[in-house]
TORKOL-4160 file (C-alpha; in steps of 0.2 Angstrom, whole numbers, padded with zeros to 4 digits, m for minus):
439
<pt num="1" X="0000" Y="0000" Z="m0001"/>
<pt num="2" X="0007" Y="0017" Z="m0005"/>
<pt num="3" X="0011" Y="0030" Z="0009"/>
<pt num="4" X="m0004" Y="0042" Z="0013"/>
<pt num="5" X="m0006" Y="0057" Z="0003"/>
<pt num="6" X="m0003" Y="0074" Z="0011"/>
<pt num="7" X="m0012" Y="0090" Z="0006"/>
<pt num="8" X="0002" Y="0095" Z="m0005"/>
<pt num="9" X="m0002" Y="0080" Z="m0015"/>
<pt num="10" X="m0020" Y="0086" Z="m0021"/>
<pt num="11" X="m0024" Y="0091" Z="m0038"/>
<pt num="12" X="m0030" Y="0108" Z="m0031"/>
<pt num="13" X="m0012" Y="0111" Z="m0024"/>
<pt num="14" X="m0003" Y="0105" Z="m0038"/>
<pt num="15" X="m0013" Y="0111" Z="m0052"/>
<pt num="16" X="m0020" Y="0128" Z="m0045"/>
<pt num="17" X="m0033" Y="0139" Z="m0054"/>
<pt num="18" X="m0019" Y="0151" Z="m0059"/>
<pt num="19" X="m0011" Y="0139" Z="m0070"/>
<pt num="20" X="m0011" Y="0144" Z="m0089"/>
<pt num="21" X="m0024" Y="0134" Z="m0099"/>
<pt num="22" X="m0011" Y="0126" Z="m0111"/>
<pt num="23" X="m0001" Y="0118" Z="m0097"/>
<pt num="24" X="m0016" Y="0114" Z="m0085"/>
<pt num="25" X="m0025" Y="0104" Z="m0101"/>
<pt num="26" X="m0010" Y="0093" Z="m0102"/>
<pt num="27" X="m0008" Y="0091" Z="m0083"/>
<pt num="28" X="m0026" Y="0086" Z="m0081"/>
<pt num="29" X="m0025" Y="0073" Z="m0094"/>
<pt num="30" X="m0011" Y="0066" Z="m0086"/>
<pt num="31" X="m0017" Y="0067" Z="m0068"/>
<pt num="32" X="m0034" Y="0057" Z="m0074"/>
<pt num="33" X="m0023" Y="0045" Z="m0084"/>
<pt num="34" X="m0032" Y="0050" Z="m0100"/>
<pt num="35" X="m0019" Y="0042" Z="m0112"/>
<pt num="36" X="m0031" Y="0043" Z="m0127"/>
<pt num="37" X="m0034" Y="0062" Z="m0123"/>
<pt num="38" X="m0016" Y="0066" Z="m0119"/>
<pt num="39" X="m0008" Y="0058" Z="m0134"/>
<pt num="40" X="m0013" Y="0072" Z="m0147"/>
<pt num="41" X="m0008" Y="0085" Z="m0136"/>
<pt num="42" X="0011" Y="0079" Z="m0136"/>
<pt num="43" X="0015" Y="0080" Z="m0154"/>
<pt num="44" X="0026" Y="0095" Z="m0152"/>
<pt num="45" X="0043" Y="0094" Z="m0144"/>
<pt num="46" X="0042" Y="0101" Z="m0125"/>
<pt num="47" X="0024" Y="0097" Z="m0123"/>
<pt num="48" X="0028" Y="0081" Z="m0112"/>
<pt num="49" X="0038" Y="0092" Z="m0100"/>
<pt num="50" X="0028" Y="0107" Z="m0097"/>
<pt num="51" X="0028" Y="0114" Z="m0079"/>
<pt num="52" X="0016" Y="0121" Z="m0069"/>
<pt num="53" X="0024" Y="0139" Z="m0065"/>
<pt num="54" X="0022" Y="0139" Z="m0046"/>
<pt num="55" X="0023" Y="0122" Z="m0041"/>
<pt num="56" X="0034" Y="0114" Z="m0055"/>
<pt num="57" X="0021" Y="0100" Z="m0058"/>
<pt num="58" X="0025" Y="0090" Z="m0075"/>
<pt num="59" X="0014" Y="0077" Z="m0083"/>
<pt num="60" X="0026" Y="0065" Z="m0076"/>
<pt num="61" X="0023" Y="0071" Z="m0058"/>
<pt num="62" X="0004" Y="0072" Z="m0060"/>
<pt num="63" X="0002" Y="0054" Z="m0067"/>
<pt num="64" X="0012" Y="0047" Z="m0052"/>
<pt num="65" X="0005" Y="0058" Z="m0038"/>
<pt num="66" X="m0013" Y="0055" Z="m0044"/>
<pt num="67" X="m0010" Y="0037" Z="m0038"/>
<pt num="68" X="m0011" Y="0042" Z="m0020"/>
<pt num="69" X="m0025" Y="0032" Z="m0010"/>
<pt num="70" X="m0032" Y="0050" Z="m0007"/>
<pt num="71" X="m0033" Y="0054" Z="m0025"/>
<pt num="72" X="m0037" Y="0037" Z="m0034"/>
<pt num="73" X="m0048" Y="0025" Z="m0026"/>
<pt num="74" X="m0044" Y="0011" Z="m0039"/>
<pt num="75" X="m0027" Y="0010" Z="m0033"/>
<pt num="76" X="m0032" Y="m0004" Z="m0021"/>
<pt num="77" X="m0034" Y="m0016" Z="m0034"/>
<pt num="78" X="m0019" Y="m0009" Z="m0044"/>
<pt num="79" X="m0029" Y="m0002" Z="m0059"/>
<pt num="80" X="m0025" Y="0015" Z="m0054"/>
<pt num="81" X="m0006" Y="0012" Z="m0055"/>
<pt num="82" X="m0008" Y="0001" Z="m0071"/>
<pt num="83" X="m0017" Y="0016" Z="m0080"/>
<pt num="84" X="m0004" Y="0028" Z="m0073"/>
<pt num="85" X="0010" Y="0017" Z="m0081"/>
<pt num="86" X="0002" Y="0018" Z="m0097"/>
<pt num="87" X="0002" Y="0037" Z="m0097"/>
<pt num="88" X="0020" Y="0037" Z="m0089"/>
<pt num="89" X="0027" Y="0027" Z="m0104"/>
<pt num="90" X="0017" Y="0038" Z="m0117"/>
<pt num="91" X="0026" Y="0053" Z="m0109"/>
<pt num="92" X="0043" Y="0046" Z="m0109"/>
<pt num="93" X="0040" Y="0040" Z="m0128"/>
<pt num="94" X="0036" Y="0058" Z="m0130"/>
<pt num="95" X="0052" Y="0065" Z="m0123"/>
<pt num="96" X="0047" Y="0069" Z="m0104"/>
<pt num="97" X="0062" Y="0073" Z="m0094"/>
<pt num="98" X="0065" Y="0061" Z="m0081"/>
<pt num="99" X="0073" Y="0071" Z="m0068"/>
<pt num="100" X="0064" Y="0087" Z="m0068"/>
<pt num="101" X="0061" Y="0094" Z="m0050"/>
<pt num="102" X="0045" Y="0101" Z="m0042"/>
<pt num="103" X="0043" Y="0114" Z="m0029"/>
<pt num="104" X="0046" Y="0100" Z="m0015"/>
<pt num="105" X="0062" Y="0097" Z="m0024"/>
<pt num="106" X="0055" Y="0080" Z="m0030"/>
<pt num="107" X="0058" Y="0071" Z="m0046"/>
<pt num="108" X="0044" Y="0061" Z="m0053"/>
<pt num="109" X="0054" Y="0045" Z="m0047"/>
<pt num="110" X="0056" Y="0053" Z="m0031"/>
<pt num="111" X="0036" Y="0054" Z="m0029"/>
<pt num="112" X="0034" Y="0037" Z="m0034"/>
<pt num="113" X="0048" Y="0031" Z="m0021"/>
<pt num="114" X="0039" Y="0041" Z="m0007"/>
<pt num="115" X="0022" Y="0033" Z="m0011"/>
<pt num="116" X="0028" Y="0015" Z="m0013"/>
<pt num="117" X="0024" Y="0015" Z="m0031"/>
<pt num="118" X="0037" Y="0002" Z="m0036"/>
<pt num="119" X="0032" Y="m0001" Z="m0055"/>
<pt num="120" X="0031" Y="0017" Z="m0058"/>
<pt num="121" X="0048" Y="0021" Z="m0049"/>
<pt num="122" X="0055" Y="0007" Z="m0061"/>
<pt num="123" X="0050" Y="0016" Z="m0076"/>
<pt num="124" X="0058" Y="0032" Z="m0070"/>
<pt num="125" X="0074" Y="0023" Z="m0067"/>
<pt num="126" X="0074" Y="0014" Z="m0084"/>
<pt num="127" X="0070" Y="0031" Z="m0092"/>
<pt num="128" X="0084" Y="0039" Z="m0084"/>
<pt num="129" X="0097" Y="0024" Z="m0088"/>
<pt num="130" X="0091" Y="0026" Z="m0106"/>
<pt num="131" X="0094" Y="0046" Z="m0106"/>
<pt num="132" X="0111" Y="0045" Z="m0098"/>
<pt num="133" X="0117" Y="0031" Z="m0110"/>
<pt num="134" X="0111" Y="0041" Z="m0124"/>
<pt num="135" X="0121" Y="0056" Z="m0117"/>
<pt num="136" X="0136" Y="0045" Z="m0117"/>
<pt num="137" X="0134" Y="0038" Z="m0135"/>
<pt num="138" X="0132" Y="0056" Z="m0141"/>
<pt num="139" X="0149" Y="0060" Z="m0133"/>
<pt num="140" X="0142" Y="0073" Z="m0122"/>
<pt num="141" X="0141" Y="0064" Z="m0106"/>
<pt num="142" X="0139" Y="0074" Z="m0090"/>
<pt num="143" X="0137" Y="0070" Z="m0072"/>
<pt num="144" X="0117" Y="0068" Z="m0068"/>
<pt num="145" X="0109" Y="0084" Z="m0062"/>
<pt num="146" X="0099" Y="0076" Z="m0047"/>
<pt num="147" X="0088" Y="0092" Z="m0049"/>
<pt num="148" X="0088" Y="0097" Z="m0067"/>
<pt num="149" X="0084" Y="0115" Z="m0066"/>
<pt num="150" X="0084" Y="0117" Z="m0085"/>
<pt num="151" X="0089" Y="0136" Z="m0082"/>
<pt num="152" X="0092" Y="0137" Z="m0101"/>
<pt num="153" X="0074" Y="0135" Z="m0104"/>
<pt num="154" X="0068" Y="0150" Z="m0092"/>
<pt num="155" X="0064" Y="0167" Z="m0100"/>
<pt num="156" X="0075" Y="0181" Z="m0095"/>
<pt num="157" X="0060" Y="0190" Z="m0087"/>
<pt num="158" X="0056" Y="0173" Z="m0078"/>
<pt num="159" X="0039" Y="0173" Z="m0085"/>
<pt num="160" X="0032" Y="0157" Z="m0094"/>
<pt num="161" X="0019" Y="0155" Z="m0106"/>
<pt num="162" X="0001" Y="0164" Z="m0103"/>
<pt num="163" X="m0012" Y="0155" Z="m0113"/>
<pt num="164" X="m0027" Y="0165" Z="m0116"/>
<pt num="165" X="m0038" Y="0150" Z="m0116"/>
<pt num="166" X="m0047" Y="0140" Z="m0104"/>
<pt num="167" X="m0039" Y="0139" Z="m0086"/>
<pt num="168" X="m0045" Y="0120" Z="m0085"/>
<pt num="169" X="m0056" Y="0122" Z="m0069"/>
<pt num="170" X="m0072" Y="0127" Z="m0065"/>
<pt num="171" X="m0077" Y="0140" Z="m0052"/>
<pt num="172" X="m0078" Y="0126" Z="m0040"/>
<pt num="173" X="m0059" Y="0121" Z="m0044"/>
<pt num="174" X="m0065" Y="0104" Z="m0051"/>
<pt num="175" X="m0056" Y="0098" Z="m0067"/>
<pt num="176" X="m0065" Y="0100" Z="m0083"/>
<pt num="177" X="m0054" Y="0089" Z="m0095"/>
<pt num="178" X="m0059" Y="0093" Z="m0113"/>
<pt num="179" X="m0054" Y="0082" Z="m0129"/>
<pt num="180" X="m0040" Y="0084" Z="m0138"/>
<pt num="181" X="m0051" Y="0090" Z="m0153"/>
<pt num="182" X="m0058" Y="0104" Z="m0142"/>
<pt num="183" X="m0042" Y="0111" Z="m0137"/>
<pt num="184" X="m0028" Y="0120" Z="m0146"/>
<pt num="185" X="m0013" Y="0119" Z="m0134"/>
<pt num="186" X="0001" Y="0131" Z="m0137"/>
<pt num="187" X="0016" Y="0128" Z="m0126"/>
<pt num="188" X="0030" Y="0142" Z="m0124"/>
<pt num="189" X="0047" Y="0136" Z="m0125"/>
<pt num="190" X="0049" Y="0146" Z="m0108"/>
<pt num="191" X="0045" Y="0138" Z="m0093"/>
<pt num="192" X="0042" Y="0150" Z="m0078"/>
<pt num="193" X="0045" Y="0137" Z="m0064"/>
<pt num="194" X="0062" Y="0141" Z="m0054"/>
<pt num="195" X="0068" Y="0126" Z="m0046"/>
<pt num="196" X="0073" Y="0124" Z="m0028"/>
<pt num="197" X="0091" Y="0128" Z="m0023"/>
<pt num="198" X="0101" Y="0111" Z="m0028"/>
<pt num="199" X="0103" Y="0100" Z="m0014"/>
<pt num="200" X="0122" Y="0098" Z="m0015"/>
<pt num="201" X="0125" Y="0117" Z="m0018"/>
<pt num="202" X="0136" Y="0124" Z="m0032"/>
<pt num="203" X="0145" Y="0112" Z="m0043"/>
<pt num="204" X="0164" Y="0109" Z="m0038"/>
<pt num="205" X="0176" Y="0107" Z="m0053"/>
<pt num="206" X="0193" Y="0100" Z="m0052"/>
<pt num="207" X="0203" Y="0115" Z="m0058"/>
<pt num="208" X="0194" Y="0125" Z="m0044"/>
<pt num="209" X="0196" Y="0112" Z="m0031"/>
<pt num="210" X="0216" Y="0111" Z="m0034"/>
<pt num="211" X="0218" Y="0130" Z="m0032"/>
<pt num="212" X="0207" Y="0131" Z="m0016"/>
<pt num="213" X="0214" Y="0129" Z="0002"/>
<pt num="214" X="0210" Y="0114" Z="0012"/>
<pt num="215" X="0208" Y="0111" Z="0030"/>
<pt num="216" X="0209" Y="0096" Z="0040"/>
<pt num="217" X="0197" Y="0098" Z="0056"/>
<pt num="218" X="0189" Y="0087" Z="0067"/>
<pt num="219" X="0186" Y="0072" Z="0057"/>
<pt num="220" X="0184" Y="0080" Z="0040"/>
<pt num="221" X="0193" Y="0088" Z="0025"/>
<pt num="222" X="0185" Y="0103" Z="0018"/>
<pt num="223" X="0190" Y="0115" Z="0005"/>
<pt num="224" X="0189" Y="0135" Z="0005"/>
<pt num="225" X="0170" Y="0134" Z="0002"/>
<pt num="226" X="0167" Y="0122" Z="0016"/>
<pt num="227" X="0163" Y="0108" Z="0003"/>
<pt num="228" X="0166" Y="0091" Z="0010"/>
<pt num="229" X="0181" Y="0083" Z="0003"/>
<pt num="230" X="0182" Y="0068" Z="0013"/>
<pt num="231" X="0174" Y="0064" Z="0031"/>
<pt num="232" X="0178" Y="0052" Z="0045"/>
<pt num="233" X="0160" Y="0044" Z="0043"/>
<pt num="234" X="0167" Y="0036" Z="0028"/>
<pt num="235" X="0179" Y="0025" Z="0037"/>
<pt num="236" X="0167" Y="0009" Z="0037"/>
<pt num="237" X="0165" Y="0011" Z="0019"/>
<pt num="238" X="0183" Y="0012" Z="0017"/>
<pt num="239" X="0186" Y="m0004" Z="0028"/>
<pt num="240" X="0173" Y="m0014" Z="0018"/>
<pt num="241" X="0182" Y="m0008" Z="0002"/>
<pt num="242" X="0199" Y="m0014" Z="0008"/>
<pt num="243" X="0191" Y="m0031" Z="0013"/>
<pt num="244" X="0183" Y="m0033" Z="m0004"/>
<pt num="245" X="0199" Y="m0028" Z="m0013"/>
<pt num="246" X="0211" Y="m0039" Z="m0003"/>
<pt num="247" X="0202" Y="m0054" Z="0002"/>
<pt num="248" X="0208" Y="m0061" Z="0019"/>
<pt num="249" X="0219" Y="m0045" Z="0020"/>
<pt num="250" X="0234" Y="m0056" Z="0014"/>
<pt num="251" X="0250" Y="m0047" Z="0013"/>
<pt num="252" X="0262" Y="m0044" Z="m0001"/>
<pt num="253" X="0250" Y="m0037" Z="m0014"/>
<pt num="254" X="0253" Y="m0023" Z="m0026"/>
<pt num="255" X="0242" Y="m0008" Z="m0022"/>
<pt num="256" X="0237" Y="0008" Z="m0033"/>
<pt num="257" X="0226" Y="0022" Z="m0023"/>
<pt num="258" X="0221" Y="0037" Z="m0032"/>
<pt num="259" X="0216" Y="0051" Z="m0021"/>
<pt num="260" X="0224" Y="0052" Z="m0004"/>
<pt num="261" X="0212" Y="0063" Z="0005"/>
<pt num="262" X="0213" Y="0060" Z="0024"/>
<pt num="263" X="0223" Y="0044" Z="0021"/>
<pt num="264" X="0210" Y="0033" Z="0029"/>
<pt num="265" X="0210" Y="0019" Z="0015"/>
<pt num="266" X="0229" Y="0021" Z="0013"/>
<pt num="267" X="0232" Y="0018" Z="0031"/>
<pt num="268" X="0222" Y="0002" Z="0029"/>
<pt num="269" X="0231" Y="m0003" Z="0014"/>
<pt num="270" X="0248" Y="m0001" Z="0023"/>
<pt num="271" X="0242" Y="m0012" Z="0038"/>
<pt num="272" X="0242" Y="m0026" Z="0025"/>
<pt num="273" X="0260" Y="m0024" Z="0022"/>
<pt num="274" X="0259" Y="m0024" Z="0004"/>
<pt num="275" X="0275" Y="m0027" Z="m0007"/>
<pt num="276" X="0271" Y="m0011" Z="m0018"/>
<pt num="277" X="0260" Y="0004" Z="m0013"/>
<pt num="278" X="0258" Y="0018" Z="m0024"/>
<pt num="279" X="0248" Y="0034" Z="m0020"/>
<pt num="280" X="0242" Y="0048" Z="m0033"/>
<pt num="281" X="0238" Y="0065" Z="m0025"/>
<pt num="282" X="0234" Y="0081" Z="m0034"/>
<pt num="283" X="0231" Y="0093" Z="m0022"/>
<pt num="284" X="0246" Y="0103" Z="m0015"/>
<pt num="285" X="0239" Y="0105" Z="0003"/>
<pt num="286" X="0237" Y="0086" Z="0004"/>
<pt num="287" X="0253" Y="0083" Z="m0003"/>
<pt num="288" X="0261" Y="0095" Z="0011"/>
<pt num="289" X="0251" Y="0086" Z="0024"/>
<pt num="290" X="0257" Y="0069" Z="0018"/>
<pt num="291" X="0274" Y="0076" Z="0019"/>
<pt num="292" X="0272" Y="0083" Z="0036"/>
<pt num="293" X="0280" Y="0077" Z="0052"/>
<pt num="294" X="0265" Y="0068" Z="0058"/>
<pt num="295" X="0262" Y="0059" Z="0042"/>
<pt num="296" X="0263" Y="0040" Z="0040"/>
<pt num="297" X="0267" Y="0042" Z="0022"/>
<pt num="298" X="0281" Y="0054" Z="0023"/>
<pt num="299" X="0299" Y="0051" Z="0014"/>
<pt num="300" X="0303" Y="0039" Z="0028"/>
<pt num="301" X="0289" Y="0028" Z="0023"/>
<pt num="302" X="0294" Y="0028" Z="0005"/>
<pt num="303" X="0312" Y="0023" Z="0011"/>
<pt num="304" X="0305" Y="0009" Z="0020"/>
<pt num="305" X="0300" Y="0000" Z="0005"/>
<pt num="306" X="0305" Y="m0018" Z="0003"/>
<pt num="307" X="0311" Y="m0014" Z="m0015"/>
<pt num="308" X="0317" Y="0002" Z="m0023"/>
<pt num="309" X="0302" Y="0013" Z="m0027"/>
<pt num="310" X="0289" Y="0000" Z="m0020"/>
<pt num="311" X="0281" Y="0014" Z="m0009"/>
<pt num="312" X="0279" Y="0030" Z="m0018"/>
<pt num="313" X="0267" Y="0046" Z="m0017"/>
<pt num="314" X="0266" Y="0053" Z="m0034"/>
<pt num="315" X="0261" Y="0071" Z="m0033"/>
<pt num="316" X="0251" Y="0077" Z="m0048"/>
<pt num="317" X="0235" Y="0073" Z="m0058"/>
<pt num="318" X="0231" Y="0055" Z="m0061"/>
<pt num="319" X="0228" Y="0060" Z="m0079"/>
<pt num="320" X="0246" Y="0064" Z="m0081"/>
<pt num="321" X="0254" Y="0049" Z="m0069"/>
<pt num="322" X="0243" Y="0034" Z="m0074"/>
<pt num="323" X="0249" Y="0033" Z="m0092"/>
<pt num="324" X="0267" Y="0034" Z="m0087"/>
<pt num="325" X="0264" Y="0020" Z="m0074"/>
<pt num="326" X="0255" Y="0010" Z="m0089"/>
<pt num="327" X="0270" Y="0014" Z="m0101"/>
<pt num="328" X="0282" Y="0008" Z="m0088"/>
<pt num="329" X="0273" Y="m0009" Z="m0087"/>
<pt num="330" X="0267" Y="m0006" Z="m0068"/>
<pt num="331" X="0253" Y="m0019" Z="m0063"/>
<pt num="332" X="0243" Y="m0020" Z="m0047"/>
<pt num="333" X="0233" Y="m0032" Z="m0038"/>
<pt num="334" X="0221" Y="m0019" Z="m0031"/>
<pt num="335" X="0217" Y="m0002" Z="m0037"/>
<pt num="336" X="0205" Y="0010" Z="m0028"/>
<pt num="337" X="0199" Y="0027" Z="m0036"/>
<pt num="338" X="0193" Y="0041" Z="m0025"/>
<pt num="339" X="0195" Y="0059" Z="m0032"/>
<pt num="340" X="0186" Y="0075" Z="m0029"/>
<pt num="341" X="0179" Y="0089" Z="m0040"/>
<pt num="342" X="0179" Y="0077" Z="m0056"/>
<pt num="343" X="0163" Y="0071" Z="m0065"/>
<pt num="344" X="0159" Y="0053" Z="m0070"/>
<pt num="345" X="0166" Y="0054" Z="m0086"/>
<pt num="346" X="0184" Y="0055" Z="m0079"/>
<pt num="347" X="0180" Y="0039" Z="m0068"/>
<pt num="348" X="0174" Y="0031" Z="m0084"/>
<pt num="349" X="0190" Y="0036" Z="m0094"/>
<pt num="350" X="0200" Y="0028" Z="m0080"/>
<pt num="351" X="0192" Y="0011" Z="m0079"/>
<pt num="352" X="0189" Y="0011" Z="m0098"/>
<pt num="353" X="0206" Y="0017" Z="m0104"/>
<pt num="354" X="0219" Y="0011" Z="m0090"/>
<pt num="355" X="0211" Y="m0001" Z="m0078"/>
<pt num="356" X="0212" Y="m0016" Z="m0089"/>
<pt num="357" X="0230" Y="m0012" Z="m0093"/>
<pt num="358" X="0237" Y="m0009" Z="m0075"/>
<pt num="359" X="0226" Y="m0023" Z="m0066"/>
<pt num="360" X="0234" Y="m0041" Z="m0064"/>
<pt num="361" X="0223" Y="m0055" Z="m0071"/>
<pt num="362" X="0217" Y="m0059" Z="m0053"/>
<pt num="363" X="0216" Y="m0041" Z="m0047"/>
<pt num="364" X="0202" Y="m0031" Z="m0041"/>
<pt num="365" X="0197" Y="m0014" Z="m0045"/>
<pt num="366" X="0186" Y="m0003" Z="m0033"/>
<pt num="367" X="0179" Y="0015" Z="m0032"/>
<pt num="368" X="0170" Y="0027" Z="m0019"/>
<pt num="369" X="0153" Y="0025" Z="m0025"/>
<pt num="370" X="0145" Y="0042" Z="m0022"/>
<pt num="371" X="0138" Y="0044" Z="m0040"/>
<pt num="372" X="0122" Y="0052" Z="m0039"/>
<pt num="373" X="0120" Y="0050" Z="m0019"/>
<pt num="374" X="0111" Y="0065" Z="m0016"/>
<pt num="375" X="0094" Y="0057" Z="m0021"/>
<pt num="376" X="0089" Y="0038" Z="m0022"/>
<pt num="377" X="0084" Y="0039" Z="m0040"/>
<pt num="378" X="0100" Y="0046" Z="m0047"/>
<pt num="379" X="0109" Y="0033" Z="m0037"/>
<pt num="380" X="0099" Y="0019" Z="m0044"/>
<pt num="381" X="0101" Y="0025" Z="m0061"/>
<pt num="382" X="0120" Y="0028" Z="m0059"/>
<pt num="383" X="0122" Y="0010" Z="m0053"/>
<pt num="384" X="0114" Y="0003" Z="m0069"/>
<pt num="385" X="0123" Y="0016" Z="m0079"/>
<pt num="386" X="0141" Y="0012" Z="m0072"/>
<pt num="387" X="0138" Y="m0006" Z="m0072"/>
<pt num="388" X="0134" Y="m0006" Z="m0092"/>
<pt num="389" X="0150" Y="0004" Z="m0094"/>
<pt num="390" X="0160" Y="m0007" Z="m0083"/>
<pt num="391" X="0155" Y="m0022" Z="m0094"/>
<pt num="392" X="0159" Y="m0012" Z="m0110"/>
<pt num="393" X="0177" Y="m0010" Z="m0103"/>
<pt num="394" X="0178" Y="m0028" Z="m0099"/>
<pt num="395" X="0175" Y="m0027" Z="m0081"/>
<pt num="396" X="0163" Y="m0037" Z="m0071"/>
<pt num="397" X="0156" Y="m0029" Z="m0055"/>
<pt num="398" X="0149" Y="m0037" Z="m0039"/>
<pt num="399" X="0138" Y="m0025" Z="m0028"/>
<pt num="400" X="0139" Y="m0027" Z="m0009"/>
<pt num="401" X="0125" Y="m0017" Z="0000"/>
<pt num="402" X="0131" Y="m0008" Z="0016"/>
<pt num="403" X="0120" Y="0000" Z="0029"/>
<pt num="404" X="0125" Y="0019" Z="0032"/>
<pt num="405" X="0121" Y="0026" Z="0049"/>
<pt num="406" X="0111" Y="0042" Z="0046"/>
<pt num="407" X="0107" Y="0046" Z="0064"/>
<pt num="408" X="0120" Y="0061" Z="0064"/>
<pt num="409" X="0120" Y="0064" Z="0045"/>
<pt num="410" X="0101" Y="0068" Z="0040"/>
<pt num="411" X="0102" Y="0087" Z="0042"/>
<pt num="412" X="0111" Y="0100" Z="0031"/>
<pt num="413" X="0123" Y="0109" Z="0042"/>
<pt num="414" X="0121" Y="0098" Z="0058"/>
<pt num="415" X="0130" Y="0083" Z="0066"/>
<pt num="416" X="0142" Y="0076" Z="0053"/>
<pt num="417" X="0138" Y="0090" Z="0042"/>
<pt num="418" X="0142" Y="0103" Z="0055"/>
<pt num="419" X="0153" Y="0117" Z="0046"/>
<pt num="420" X="0151" Y="0108" Z="0030"/>
<pt num="421" X="0141" Y="0116" Z="0016"/>
<pt num="422" X="0141" Y="0103" Z="0004"/>
<pt num="423" X="0130" Y="0088" Z="0009"/>
<pt num="424" X="0136" Y="0075" Z="m0003"/>
<pt num="425" X="0128" Y="0060" Z="0004"/>
<pt num="426" X="0108" Y="0057" Z="0010"/>
<pt num="427" X="0105" Y="0038" Z="0008"/>
<pt num="428" X="0105" Y="0025" Z="0021"/>
<pt num="429" X="0112" Y="0012" Z="0009"/>
<pt num="430" X="0129" Y="0011" Z="0000"/>
<pt num="431" X="0133" Y="0000" Z="m0015"/>
<pt num="432" X="0150" Y="m0005" Z="m0014"/>
<pt num="433" X="0158" Y="m0011" Z="m0031"/>
<pt num="434" X="0171" Y="m0023" Z="m0032"/>
<pt num="435" X="0177" Y="m0026" Z="m0050"/>
<pt num="436" X="0187" Y="m0039" Z="m0059"/>
<pt num="437" X="0192" Y="m0043" Z="m0077"/>
<pt num="438" X="0179" Y="m0053" Z="m0087"/>
<pt num="439" X="0185" Y="m0070" Z="m0093"/>
């Protein structure tokens, strides 16, 4: 049974009387799961993703939200969700945007997850995977925007389309759905809805990150803008990652770690007494920390290697250093990747172009899986996308689901996030990837 609907899920709240008639007609057909009436209205690009100017309701939101028990009495026998699924499929076929957010900062998939509508949620995930794979094929792959603002579609004056036709409601607020033959829908390309502030705050790019000042403070590493680069709450994840990459924590393995950060995982790797342990770190402040008097990975550590060059901290960007390691014939039993300020495209390039050549035949590769971790649907979409791309690169992946203790991590700026502007994790489950070479 779906979660109880709140007042904010009512049709009156989501499609107010002020909604332009051109938009309300599409939203009402979607809300009432009228696929036959809706289809002719979607024959112009953009109509499947119109947004109510104040609530941000899209046809996808409307079709899914209407399945709450308070809105659809037929939900109890499954009929309501089945009808909604037909409308959702039609909308996706017509180009609906899977990750548009409404005024509640929810994507259509977020609404489906909150209401317990598993089939509709699956449709949203599948649409997200298709969209992101298509972006990759077009060589325009960018990190998923968990709350796609579509700012380029907003008019300069912030005003959206104002249709001089019918408003779609009578004086009492009840929907009057007219047939497609009776309504001429004209949808302006501008959308007046302004999405909520992004959950993760401003984007962080590699260039700005490498120029920023870093601070090690109270179990966290933050940049000059107070973005969390690495935090102590990740320790249990790192421990499980090491156990996955080095079964039995046997000594004598060859290890490569990209991204030192707070040194959490490298400390764990070092405890296994590897025969080779190479670290790549690009940020000058982290390198200064590594070479400090209290560091376990200073020049003395490098000098303690059982073989010349076996223990080494490589200073610089991995994009510059890894090709040289590959050319030099270096191989590793365990490779871990955890950088900051880089998009998914860089991770994909690493495991596609370099991991197959660097990894021993029986070796294992892992990475910090924070892909889309600011909301469940993006995390689920990325899981499928990265799995497909790993397979294309000749790698098999096994996922281990770990519990994340959210008791002290639920609220922005509080608990673990005190003094941290960028809350980069919001989920109670972590999918830990362990990758091996196919065949």
